[in-house]
PAVO-29364 format. One record per residue (C-alpha): x, y, z; residue number from 1; residue in three letters. Coordinates in pm, whole numbers, plus 32768, in hexadecimal, padded with zeros to 4 digits. Layout:
<pts>
east:X north:Y up:Z seq:NUM type:Ala
...
</pts>
This chain:
<pts>
east:58CF north:0700 up:78A5 seq:1 type:Met
east:5A71 north:073D up:786D seq:2 type:Lys
east:5AD4 north:0825 up:7970 seq:3 type:Ala
east:5A1F north:06E5 up:7A5E seq:4 type:Ile
east:5B38 north:05D3 up:79C6 seq:5 type:Gly
east:5C57 north:06B4 up:79E6 seq:6 type:Ile
east:5BC8 north:070C up:7B7B seq:7 type:Leu
east:5BE1 north:0585 up:7BAB seq:8 type:Val
east:5CEA north:055C up:7B07 seq:9 type:Ala
east:5DC5 north:063F up:7BAB seq:10 type:Leu
east:5D2D north:05EE up:7D28 seq:11 type:Gly
east:5D8A north:04A9 up:7CD4 seq:12 type:Val
east:5F13 north:04E0 up:7C5A seq:13 type:Val
east:5F05 north:05FC up:7DA3 seq:14 type:Leu
east:5E74 north:0479 up:7E8F seq:15 type:Val
east:5FBC north:03D3 up:7DE5 seq:16 type:Val
east:6078 north:04D3 up:7E26 seq:17 type:Val
east:603C north:04DA up:7FAB seq:18 type:Ser
east:5FFC north:0378 up:7FAD seq:19 type:Gly
east:616B north:0362 up:7F77 seq:20 type:Ala
east:6199 north:0485 up:8059 seq:21 type:Leu
east:60D7 north:03E6 up:81B5 seq:22 type:Gly
east:6057 north:02BE up:8146 seq:23 type:Gly
east:5F16 north:01F1 up:8163 seq:24 type:Ser
east:5E72 north:0317 up:8260 seq:25 type:Pro
east:5EE6 north:0416 up:8171 seq:26 type:Ala
east:5E3F north:0362 up:8058 seq:27 type:Met
east:5CDC north:032C up:8111 seq:28 type:Ile
east:5D19 north:04CD up:8178 seq:29 type:Gly
east:5D1E north:050F up:800C seq:30 type:Gly
east:5C25 north:043B up:7F4A seq:31 type:Ser
east:5B42 north:051F up:8063 seq:32 type:Val
east:5BD9 north:066C up:8010 seq:33 type:Ala
east:5BA4 north:05B7 up:7E99 seq:34 type:Val
east:5A35 north:0560 up:7E8E seq:35 type:Leu
east:5995 north:06A2 up:7F5C seq:36 type:Ala
east:5A4D north:0762 up:7E7C seq:37 type:Gln
east:597F north:06E0 up:7D35 seq:38 type:Leu
east:5854 north:06F8 up:7E42 seq:39 type:Trp
east:5887 north:086E up:7E7B seq:40 type:Ala
east:58D9 north:08BE up:7D02 seq:41 type:Val
east:57B1 north:07DE up:7C73 seq:42 type:Thr
east:56FF north:0884 up:7D79 seq:43 type:Leu
east:5731 north:09F6 up:7D0A seq:44 type:Leu
east:577C north:09AD up:7B9C seq:45 type:Arg
east:5611 north:09EC up:7B45 seq:46 type:Pro
east:55C1 north:0B1A up:7C0B seq:47 type:Lys
east:5727 north:0BF5 up:7B2E seq:48 type:Met
east:562A north:0CF6 up:7ABA seq:49 type:Arg
east:5552 north:0CBF up:7BD8 seq:50 type:Ala
east:54BF north:0E17 up:7C8C seq:51 type:Pro
east:554E north:0E4A up:7DC7 seq:52 type:Asn
east:54C8 north:0D7D up:7E9F seq:53 type:Pro
east:5470 north:0C4C up:7E1D seq:54 type:Glu
east:5609 north:0C45 up:7DC3 seq:55 type:Phe
east:563E north:0C9F up:7EF3 seq:56 type:Met
east:5586 north:0B79 up:7F83 seq:57 type:Ala
east:561C north:0AA8 up:7ECA seq:58 type:Arg
east:5797 north:0B2F up:7F05 seq:59 type:Trp
east:573A north:0B30 up:80AB seq:60 type:Leu
east:56C4 north:0993 up:8035 seq:61 type:Gly
east:57F4 north:0972 up:7F98 seq:62 type:Gly
east:58C9 north:09DD up:80E3 seq:63 type:Leu
east:580A north:08FC up:81C9 seq:64 type:Gly
east:5878 north:07E7 up:80F3 seq:65 type:Ile
east:59D9 north:0823 up:80EA seq:66 type:Arg
east:5975 north:084C up:8295 seq:67 type:Val
east:5900 north:071A up:8265 seq:68 type:Leu
east:59D2 north:0647 up:81C7 seq:69 type:Gly
east:5AE3 north:06DB up:8307 seq:70 type:Ile
east:59FB north:062E up:83D1 seq:71 type:Gly
east:5A1B north:04C8 up:833B seq:72 type:Val
east:5B95 north:04F0 up:8324 seq:73 type:Val
east:5B6C north:04FA up:84C0 seq:74 type:Leu
east:5A5A north:03C6 up:84D7 seq:75 type:Ile
east:5B11 north:0301 up:83E3 seq:76 type:Val
east:5C84 north:0359 up:8414 seq:77 type:Ser
east:5CBA north:0437 up:8542 seq:78 type:Ala
east:5E4C north:0444 up:84DB seq:79 type:Thr
east:5EE4 north:0563 up:8468 seq:80 type:Leu
east:5F66 north:04D9 up:8360 seq:81 type:Pro
east:5DF4 north:049E up:82DE seq:82 type:Ala
east:5DAE north:0612 up:8321 seq:83 type:Leu
east:5F11 north:0666 up:8243 seq:84 type:Leu
east:5EC2 north:05C0 up:8139 seq:85 type:Gly
east:5D42 north:0671 up:815D seq:86 type:Tyr
east:5DE4 north:07C1 up:8122 seq:87 type:Leu
east:5EF8 north:075B up:803A seq:88 type:Gly
east:5DFA north:0713 up:7F2C seq:89 type:Val
east:5CDF north:07ED up:7F74 seq:90 type:Leu
east:5DD9 north:092F up:7F9A seq:91 type:Leu
east:5E1A north:0913 up:7E4A seq:92 type:Pro
east:5CC4 north:0882 up:7DAC seq:93 type:Leu
east:5C3D north:09E0 up:7E66 seq:94 type:Leu
east:5D47 north:0A7D up:7DA8 seq:95 type:Phe
east:5CF1 north:0A55 up:7C64 seq:96 type:Leu
east:5B5E north:09E6 up:7CA6 seq:97 type:Glu
east:5B19 north:0B57 up:7BAE seq:98 type:Thr
east:5BAA north:0A6F up:7AA1 seq:99 type:Arg
east:5AD1 north:0972 up:7B23 seq:100 type:Phe
east:595D north:0A45 up:7B0C seq:101 type:Leu
east:59A8 north:0B1E up:79A2 seq:102 type:Arg
</pts>
Protein backbone atom coordinates (compact mmCIF):
# COMPACT_ATOMS: atom_id res chain seq x y z
CA MET A 1 0.00 0.00 0.00
CA LYS A 2 2.92 2.30 0.71
CA ALA A 3 4.20 1.85 -2.86
CA ILE A 4 0.85 2.95 -4.30
CA GLY A 5 1.01 6.12 -2.19
CA ILE A 6 4.49 6.84 -3.49
CA LEU A 7 3.27 6.24 -7.04
CA VAL A 8 0.43 8.73 -6.58
CA ALA A 9 2.68 11.31 -4.91
CA LEU A 10 5.32 11.06 -7.63
CA GLY A 11 2.60 11.22 -10.26
CA VAL A 12 1.15 14.40 -8.77
CA VAL A 13 4.60 16.01 -8.73
CA LEU A 14 5.14 15.05 -12.38
CA VAL A 15 1.69 16.38 -13.35
CA VAL A 16 2.45 19.72 -11.68
CA VAL A 17 5.80 19.94 -13.49
CA SER A 18 4.21 19.07 -16.83
CA GLY A 19 1.50 21.63 -16.19
CA ALA A 20 4.10 24.29 -15.48
CA LEU A 21 5.86 23.45 -18.73
CA GLY A 22 2.88 22.82 -21.02
CA GLY A 23 -0.19 24.38 -19.43
CA SER A 24 -3.53 22.76 -18.76
CA PRO A 25 -3.47 20.36 -21.77
CA ALA A 26 -0.24 18.87 -20.44
CA MET A 27 -1.84 18.54 -16.99
CA ILE A 28 -4.76 16.68 -18.55
CA GLY A 29 -2.40 14.30 -20.36
CA GLY A 30 -0.31 13.82 -17.23
CA SER A 31 -3.36 13.12 -15.10
CA VAL A 32 -4.55 10.47 -17.53
CA ALA A 33 -1.07 8.93 -17.44
CA VAL A 34 -1.08 8.72 -13.64
CA LEU A 35 -4.52 7.10 -13.64
CA ALA A 36 -3.49 4.62 -16.35
CA GLN A 37 -0.28 3.68 -14.52
CA LEU A 38 -2.10 3.35 -11.20
CA TRP A 39 -4.72 1.11 -12.79
CA ALA A 40 -2.08 -1.02 -14.54
CA VAL A 41 -0.01 -1.48 -11.36
CA THR A 42 -3.03 -2.44 -9.26
CA LEU A 43 -4.07 -4.90 -11.98
CA LEU A 44 -0.67 -6.62 -12.13
CA ARG A 45 0.35 -6.54 -8.48
CA PRO A 46 -1.79 -9.47 -7.19
CA LYS A 47 -0.39 -11.82 -9.86
CA MET A 48 3.33 -11.06 -9.54
CA ARG A 49 4.11 -14.60 -8.33
CA ALA A 50 1.44 -16.34 -10.43
CA PRO A 51 2.19 -18.82 -13.21
CA ASN A 52 3.33 -17.28 -16.47
CA PRO A 53 -0.03 -17.32 -18.35
CA GLU A 54 -1.82 -15.48 -15.53
CA PHE A 55 1.02 -12.99 -15.13
CA MET A 56 1.20 -12.30 -18.87
CA ALA A 57 -2.56 -11.80 -19.08
CA ARG A 58 -2.37 -9.11 -16.40
CA TRP A 59 0.76 -7.58 -17.95
CA LEU A 60 -0.94 -7.34 -21.36
CA GLY A 61 -3.98 -5.85 -19.64
CA GLY A 62 -1.76 -3.11 -18.21
CA LEU A 63 -0.31 -2.47 -21.65
CA GLY A 64 -3.83 -2.16 -23.04
CA ILE A 65 -4.76 0.27 -20.29
CA ARG A 66 -1.84 2.53 -21.22
CA VAL A 67 -2.81 2.43 -24.91
CA LEU A 68 -6.38 3.24 -23.90
CA GLY A 69 -4.95 6.23 -22.03
CA ILE A 70 -3.43 7.54 -25.25
CA GLY A 71 -6.85 7.21 -26.88
CA VAL A 72 -8.50 9.10 -24.04
CA VAL A 73 -5.95 11.90 -24.36
CA LEU A 74 -6.55 12.09 -28.11
CA ILE A 75 -10.31 12.25 -27.63
CA VAL A 76 -10.32 14.77 -24.77
CA SER A 77 -7.53 17.05 -25.90
CA ALA A 78 -5.97 16.32 -29.26
CA THR A 79 -3.08 18.72 -28.79
CA LEU A 80 0.65 18.19 -28.77
CA PRO A 81 1.10 19.46 -25.17
CA ALA A 82 -1.46 16.92 -23.94
CA LEU A 83 0.34 14.04 -25.65
CA LEU A 84 3.72 15.27 -24.43
CA GLY A 85 2.29 15.61 -20.92
CA TYR A 86 1.03 12.03 -21.12
CA LEU A 87 4.39 10.70 -22.26
CA GLY A 88 6.36 12.98 -19.95
CA VAL A 89 4.54 11.63 -16.91
CA LEU A 90 4.11 8.01 -18.01
CA LEU A 91 7.72 7.32 -18.98
CA PRO A 92 9.28 8.14 -15.58
CA LEU A 93 6.55 6.12 -13.88
CA LEU A 94 7.25 3.18 -16.20
CA PHE A 95 10.96 3.31 -15.42
CA LEU A 96 10.12 3.08 -11.72
CA GLU A 97 7.37 0.47 -12.12
CA THR A 98 9.41 -2.36 -10.63
CA ARG A 99 9.70 -0.35 -7.40
CA PHE A 100 5.91 -0.07 -7.18
CA LEU A 101 5.33 -3.78 -7.80
CA ARG A 102 7.38 -5.07 -4.84
